[in-house]
C-alpha positions in Angstrom: 120.5 42.5 149.6 120.3 44.0 146.2 116.7 45.6 145.7 115.2 47.2 142.7 112.7 50.0 143.3 110.4 51.0 140.6 109.4 54.5 140.6 112.1 55.2 143.0 112.2 59.0 142.2 108.5 59.3 143.0 107.0 60.5 146.4 106.7 57.2 148.1 109.4 55.4 146.0 112.2 58.0 147.0 111.5 57.3 150.7 111.8 53.8 150.5 115.0 54.0 148.6 116.4 56.3 151.5 115.5 53.5 153.9 117.0 50.9 152.1 120.0 52.7 151.6 120.2 53.6 155.0 119.8 49.9 156.1 122.7 48.9 154.1 121.3 47.3 151.0 122.2 47.8 147.5 119.5 49.5 145.5 118.8 50.4 142.0 115.9 52.5 140.7 113.9 52.5 137.5 112.1 55.7 136.8 110.8 57.4 133.6 112.3 60.7 135.0 116.1 61.8 135.0 117.5 61.9 138.5 119.4 65.0 137.8 116.2 66.9 137.5 114.8 65.7 140.7 117.9 66.0 143.2 115.6 66.4 146.3 114.1 63.0 145.5 117.4 61.2 144.5 119.8 59.3 146.8 123.4 59.4 145.4 123.9 55.8 147.1 121.5 54.4 144.5 121.8 53.2 140.7 119.3 54.8 138.4 118.0 53.7 135.1 115.8 56.0 133.2 113.5 53.4 131.7 109.7 53.0 131.2 108.7 49.8 132.7 105.8 49.3 130.1 108.8 48.7 127.5 109.7 45.0 128.2 113.0 45.5 126.5 114.1 48.5 128.5 113.2 46.9 131.9 115.1 43.6 130.8 118.1 45.6 130.5 117.8 46.9 134.1 117.3 43.5 135.5 120.2 42.1 133.6 122.6 44.6 134.8 121.5 44.7 138.4 120.2 41.1 139.0 118.0 41.9 142.1 117.2 39.7 145.0 114.0 41.8 145.8 111.6 44.3 143.9 109.5 46.9 145.6 107.0 47.9 142.8 106.1 51.5 143.2 105.8 52.5 139.5 102.3 53.7 138.5 100.2 56.4 137.0 98.7 57.5 140.4 95.9 60.2 140.2 92.1 59.2 139.6 90.9 62.2 137.8 93.2 61.8 134.9 92.4 58.4 134.7 89.1 59.1 132.9 90.7 61.2 130.3 93.6 58.6 129.4 92.6 55.1 130.4 95.0 53.5 128.0 98.0 55.3 129.7 96.9 53.9 133.0 96.7 50.4 131.6 100.0 50.4 129.6 101.9 51.5 132.9 99.8 50.0 135.9 98.9 46.5 134.1 101.3 46.0 131.1 104.3 47.5 133.3 103.4 45.3 136.3 103.1 42.3 134.3 106.7 42.9 132.7 108.0 43.4 136.4 106.7 39.9 137.2 107.8 38.1 134.1 111.3 39.4 134.5 111.4 38.9 138.3 110.5 35.0 137.5 113.4 35.0 134.9 115.8 36.3 137.1 115.2 34.7 140.2 113.9 37.5 142.2 112.7 36.1 145.6 110.0 38.6 146.4 107.9 41.5 144.7 106.2 43.8 147.1 103.5 45.8 145.4 102.4 49.3 146.1 98.3 48.6 145.9 95.6 51.1 146.6 92.9 51.5 148.9 90.8 52.8 146.0 90.3 48.9 145.3 87.7 49.2 148.1 85.3 51.3 146.0 82.4 53.1 147.8 81.9 50.8 150.8 79.4 51.6 153.4 80.6 49.2 156.1 83.9 50.5 157.9 86.4 49.6 158.8 87.6 48.4 155.3 89.0 44.9 155.7 91.2 43.0 153.2 88.5 40.0 153.2 85.4 42.1 152.3 83.7 41.7 149.0 84.5 44.2 146.4 82.2 45.4 143.5 82.6 43.9 140.1 83.8 47.3 138.7 85.9 49.9 140.2 84.9 53.4 140.3 87.6 54.7 138.0 90.2 53.4 135.6 93.1 53.9 138.1 91.3 51.8 140.6 90.5 49.2 138.1 94.2 48.9 137.1 95.5 48.7 140.6 93.2 45.9 141.3 94.5 44.2 138.0 97.8 44.5 139.5 97.0 42.8 142.7 95.5 39.9 140.4 98.7 39.6 138.4 100.8 39.4 141.8 98.6 36.3 142.6 98.3 34.9 139.1 102.0 35.4 138.0 103.6 34.9 141.7 103.7 31.5 143.6 100.7 30.1 142.1 102.6 29.8 138.6 106.2 29.2 140.1 106.9 32.8 140.0 108.2 35.1 142.8 106.7 35.6 146.2 104.5 38.6 146.2 102.7 40.6 148.8 100.5 43.7 148.0 100.4 46.6 150.4 97.0 48.6 150.1 98.1 52.2 151.0 95.6 54.8 152.4 95.9 58.5 151.6 99.8 58.7 152.1 101.2 62.1 152.7 104.6 63.6 154.0 107.7 65.3 152.7 108.2 65.4 148.9 104.3 65.3 148.4 103.1 67.0 145.6 101.9 70.7 146.3 99.9 71.3 143.1 96.5 70.1 142.7 97.5 68.6 139.4 100.7 67.2 140.6 101.6 63.5 139.8 100.7 62.4 143.5 98.3 65.2 144.4 97.3 65.0 148.3 95.0 67.1 150.0 97.5 67.9 152.7 100.1 68.9 150.3 97.6 71.3 148.5 96.3 72.7 151.7 99.8 73.3 153.1 100.7 75.1 149.8 97.6 77.4 150.1 98.3 78.1 153.7 102.0 79.0 153.0 100.8 81.4 150.2 98.1 83.0 152.4 95.3 81.5 150.2 92.1 80.0 151.5 92.2 76.2 151.7 89.9 74.7 148.9 87.3 72.3 150.2 85.5 70.0 148.1 81.8 69.8 148.9 80.7 69.2 151.4 84.0 68.7 153.6 82.5 66.1 155.7 84.1 63.2 153.7 86.2 61.1 155.9 89.8 59.7 154.9 92.5 57.5 156.7 95.9 59.2 156.5 99.0 57.6 156.6 102.6 59.2 156.9 105.1 58.3 154.0 107.8 57.2 156.5 105.5 54.6 158.1 104.6 53.4 154.6 108.2 53.1 153.6 109.0 51.1 156.9 106.0 48.8 156.1 107.5 47.9 152.7 110.9 47.0 154.1 108.9 44.7 156.7 106.8 43.2 153.9 110.1 42.4 152.0 111.5 40.3 154.8 108.4 39.0 156.7 108.3 35.1 156.9 104.6 35.3 157.2 103.7 36.6 153.6 104.6 35.7 150.2 101.5 34.3 148.4 99.9 37.6 147.3 98.5 38.7 150.7 96.7 42.0 150.5 97.4 44.1 153.5 95.9 47.4 154.5 98.7 50.2 155.3 96.7 52.9 157.1 96.5 54.7 160.5 93.3 53.0 161.6 91.7 56.5 162.4 89.9 58.8 159.9 89.4 62.6 159.7 87.1 64.9 157.8 88.4 67.6 155.4 87.2 70.0 157.8 89.5 68.4 160.5 92.4 68.6 158.4 91.8 72.3 157.2 91.8 73.2 161.0 94.9 71.3 161.7 96.8 72.9 159.0 95.1 76.4 159.9 96.0 75.7 163.5 92.4 76.4 164.6 91.0 74.4 167.3 87.2 73.1 167.1 86.5 75.2 170.2 87.4 78.4 168.6 85.4 77.4 165.2 82.8 74.8 166.4 80.8 74.9 163.0 83.0 74.1 160.0 81.3 76.4 157.8 82.5 79.3 159.9 85.8 78.6 158.1 84.2 80.0 154.9 82.6 83.0 156.5 85.9 83.9 157.9 87.6 83.4 154.3 90.0 80.9 155.6 88.3 78.1 153.2 86.4 78.2 149.7 84.2 75.8 148.4 84.7 73.9 145.1 82.4 71.9 143.0 82.3 67.9 143.8 84.7 65.8 141.9 83.9 62.4 140.0 84.1 59.2 141.4 84.9 60.5 145.0 84.1 58.2 147.8 82.6 59.5 151.2 84.7 57.5 153.6 87.8 55.4 154.0 89.0 53.8 157.2 91.7 51.0 157.4 91.5 47.9 159.7 95.2 47.4 160.2 95.1 44.1 162.2 96.5 42.1 159.5 99.3 44.6 159.1 100.1 44.0 162.8 99.7 40.3 162.5 101.4 39.4 159.3 104.1 42.2 159.3 104.6 43.5 162.9 103.8 47.0 161.5 101.7 49.7 162.8 101.7 53.7 162.3 103.8 55.6 164.5 103.4 59.1 163.4 99.8 60.7 164.0 98.0 63.0 161.6 98.4 65.9 164.1 102.2 65.2 164.5 102.8 64.8 160.7 101.1 68.1 159.7 103.0 70.0 162.3 106.3 68.3 161.2 105.5 69.3 157.6 104.7 73.1 158.6 108.2 73.0 160.4 109.6 71.4 157.1 111.1 68.7 159.3 110.0 65.7 157.6 
């Protein structure tokens, strides 16, 4: 099949490109970045278009030249905190860009669009685990969350409901793995990536108070596999929303211990890591939820998908630079 991956030079998108090419598909990538500047993220087997999806004319040119059968739509402005500073940029990329992809997918006869949605759509829920059919607050906690929710709505409104392509939305939960950003202000900053960089440099790990926040972490290779399965599943296509998570969650103290290689038996009280100068506390950040935990029963039922890499295994592999 011919598959177009938007954001295919990014952290998640590049893993999807590798898996698609490994499975024998013909792949093209739309990304704002030049692939020559990101050789570690690029695959020589793919075609690359340096384009901005918010520019309809530029994006149409890519569809015209490649004529994809499927689109995996990963391109987005991805971080929460900067979305407060520049909400227009997030709207332009995440909403206008998504609209452009759907309009062109309809014009060029794309069979299905797989959308990279976000668990941030749930907001600050008190009942766990998070289920796709649970009620959401009228307003998201931040512009990033709002624009990703709008993307889900567009998948419904501009999909089969209006004779457009089949669509499916995958809500990712805290994706980590190789090629993740190691900088706190990077384009896809992850706590695991930041902790590993600090650990490698012999620096204390930065804990945002109070460190008891719980997160569901998902390895990027499992996320890439979910996208391929969503592309071909005969049980989806009508803008279904599907959680892609591990079904387990961990506190920031748990993650810090795993990165540091310190068992809970050796340091039973988390704040002892601060006394040992292994961790340092930072001020709280705006719009951070306390807990996330995915109910992944729908992913199992609709896609036949479940995670294969535990957090413990994933962190050890990253420390050894294996995946």
